[in-house]
C-alpha positions in Angstrom: 202.5 139.1 130.3 203.7 141.4 127.6 204.2 145.1 128.5 205.1 148.2 126.4 207.5 150.9 127.4 208.1 154.3 125.8 211.3 156.1 126.6 211.7 159.8 126.4 208.7 160.5 124.1 208.5 164.1 123.1 205.0 164.2 121.6 202.0 163.3 123.8 200.1 162.3 120.7 202.5 159.5 120.0 202.0 158.1 123.5 198.3 158.2 123.0 198.5 156.5 119.6 200.7 153.8 121.1 198.2 153.3 123.9 195.4 152.9 121.3 197.5 150.3 119.3 197.9 148.4 122.6 194.2 148.4 123.1 193.7 147.2 119.5 195.9 144.2 120.0 195.1 143.2 123.5 197.8 144.7 125.6 197.3 146.9 128.7 200.5 147.4 130.7 202.1 150.7 129.6 205.3 152.1 131.2 206.7 155.5 130.5 210.3 156.7 131.0 210.8 160.5 131.1 207.4 161.1 129.5 205.9 164.4 128.4 203.0 165.9 130.4 199.9 163.9 129.6 197.0 166.3 130.0 193.7 164.5 130.3 192.3 167.2 128.0 195.2 167.1 125.6 196.3 165.2 122.5 197.5 162.1 124.3 194.1 161.3 125.5 192.5 162.6 122.3 194.6 160.2 120.2 194.1 157.2 122.5 190.6 156.3 121.5 189.1 153.8 123.9 192.5 153.3 125.5 191.9 156.6 127.3 189.6 154.6 129.6 192.2 152.2 130.9 195.6 151.8 129.2 196.6 155.5 129.3 195.3 156.5 132.7 196.9 153.4 134.2 200.3 154.0 132.6 203.2 153.9 135.1 206.1 156.3 135.1 209.3 154.3 135.9 213.1 154.5 135.5 214.8 152.5 132.8 216.4 150.4 135.5 212.9 149.1 136.5 212.4 147.7 133.0 215.8 146.0 133.0 215.3 144.4 136.4 211.7 143.2 135.9 211.3 142.2 132.3 212.8 140.3 129.4 213.4 143.5 127.4 213.2 143.8 123.6 214.4 147.2 122.3 212.7 148.4 119.1 214.9 150.6 117.0 215.4 151.7 113.4 217.1 149.6 110.8 220.6 149.0 112.2 222.7 148.7 109.0 225.2 146.9 111.2 226.7 143.4 111.0 228.3 140.9 113.3 231.3 143.2 113.9 228.9 145.4 116.1 227.4 143.8 119.1 225.2 146.6 120.3 222.6 146.5 117.6 223.4 143.1 116.1 222.0 140.5 115.9 218.4 141.8 115.7 214.9 140.4 115.5 212.3 141.3 112.9 208.7 141.7 114.0 207.6 138.6 112.2 209.8 136.6 114.5 208.5 138.0 117.8 205.9 135.3 118.5 208.4 132.5 118.2 210.9 134.5 120.3 208.4 135.2 123.1 207.0 131.7 123.2 210.4 130.6 124.4 210.5 133.2 127.3 209.0 132.2 130.6 209.3 135.6 132.3 207.3 138.8 131.6 208.5 140.6 128.5 208.5 144.3 127.6 208.8 146.0 124.2 210.7 149.2 124.6 210.3 152.1 122.1 212.6 155.1 122.0 212.4 158.8 121.2 211.0 160.3 118.1 214.2 161.9 116.9 217.1 159.8 118.1 215.4 156.5 119.3 217.3 154.5 121.9 220.9 155.3 122.5 223.6 152.6 122.2 224.1 152.8 126.0 220.4 152.0 126.5 220.4 149.3 123.9 223.3 147.6 125.6 221.2 147.1 128.7 218.4 145.3 127.0 218.1 141.6 126.2 217.3 141.8 122.5 217.0 144.3 119.7 214.2 144.4 117.2 214.2 146.3 113.9 211.5 146.8 111.3 212.8 146.1 107.7 212.0 149.1 105.7 213.2 150.8 102.5 216.9 151.6 102.5 216.0 155.1 101.1 214.0 156.0 104.3 214.1 153.3 107.0 213.1 155.4 109.9 209.5 155.1 110.9 207.3 157.4 113.0 207.4 156.2 116.7 203.6 155.3 116.8 203.7 153.7 113.4 206.6 151.4 114.4 204.8 150.4 117.6 201.6 149.6 115.8 203.5 147.3 113.3 205.2 145.5 116.2 202.0 145.1 118.2 200.2 143.7 115.2 202.7 141.0 114.8 202.0 139.9 118.4 198.3 139.4 117.9 198.6 135.6 118.0 199.7 135.9 121.6 197.7 138.9 122.8 194.3 138.8 121.0 192.0 136.1 122.4 189.0 136.9 120.1 189.4 138.7 116.8 186.6 140.4 114.9 187.6 138.2 112.0 186.6 134.5 112.2 189.3 131.9 111.8 187.9 130.8 108.4 186.2 133.8 106.9 185.8 132.3 103.5 183.5 129.2 103.2 183.4 127.7 99.7 180.0 126.8 98.3 179.1 123.1 98.6 179.7 121.0 95.5 176.0 120.8 94.6 175.8 124.6 94.3 179.0 124.7 92.3 177.7 122.0 89.9 174.5 123.9 89.6 176.5 127.0 88.6 178.2 125.0 85.9 174.9 123.7 84.6 173.6 127.2 84.4 176.6 128.3 82.5 176.1 125.5 80.0 172.4 126.6 79.6 173.5 130.2 79.1 176.0 129.2 76.3 173.2 127.4 74.5 170.7 130.3 75.0 173.1 132.9 73.5 173.9 130.7 70.6 177.5 130.1 71.4 179.0 127.8 68.7 178.4 124.2 69.7 181.9 123.2 68.8 183.3 125.8 71.2 181.0 125.1 74.2 183.1 122.3 75.7 186.2 124.5 75.7 184.3 127.5 77.2 182.8 125.2 79.9 186.2 123.8 80.8 187.7 127.3 81.1 184.8 128.4 83.2 185.2 125.4 85.5 188.9 126.2 86.0 188.1 129.8 86.7 185.5 128.8 89.3 187.9 126.3 90.7 190.5 129.0 91.4 187.9 131.4 92.8 186.3 129.2 95.4 183.0 131.1 95.4 180.9 131.2 98.5 177.3 129.9 98.5 176.0 133.4 98.1 178.3 134.2 95.2 177.4 131.0 93.4 173.7 131.7 93.8 174.1 135.2 92.5 176.1 134.1 89.5 173.5 131.4 88.8 170.7 134.0 88.9 172.6 136.3 86.6 173.3 133.6 84.1 169.7 132.4 84.2 168.4 135.9 83.6 170.8 136.3 80.7 169.7 133.0 79.2 166.0 134.0 79.5 166.7 137.4 77.9 168.6 135.7 75.0 165.8 133.2 74.3 163.2 135.9 74.4 165.3 138.0 72.0 165.7 135.0 69.6 162.0 134.3 69.7 161.2 137.9 68.8 163.4 137.7 65.8 
């Protein structure tokens, strides 16, 4: 199980937005350390979306010690700008490495996010098992609390989202008969518009390479064929009128 904890949040809206991100990416266990008041009629529930129905109302208020004693903890903080000479914030994970990290952990894990202004203190970080940091621009590496949580939760989707709205293979290339039919239609189009015969072979080869890179779907191939066919018919009619 992967839980999320927010320590010392000052803005109820950030708590609600984090709860919404949890709902988006299949997490439900939310822990709050020193939270602000979460009015059911206030911005936390207003920002939570469908998470107002379960994630947010079921959030548990706990002490930091509860997280340390019951979870493999991963503290999420701003870019550390520290190296091996500092052992509080270094070494640190990046979000893209989270799945691999947690696959090797047999106990429950908890992602811990800190305050809006100062994040997690060094004393708090020293109590957690791992530190995670989001690589961002050196000019402005500090992310909004809810934005940072959403990025981290997104990277966990392989472990937490059982059924995505996106199919595993959303792009299905048209079968070869449809592709070859498209090439034949392009050849007929070149002839109908009077493309110079000595240049048709080169044009057809370039078109084939273009289609080879594009991997059109069946619908796309049929639409292109229909467009080329209409263009060829119009060109023949125009030449006959002349």
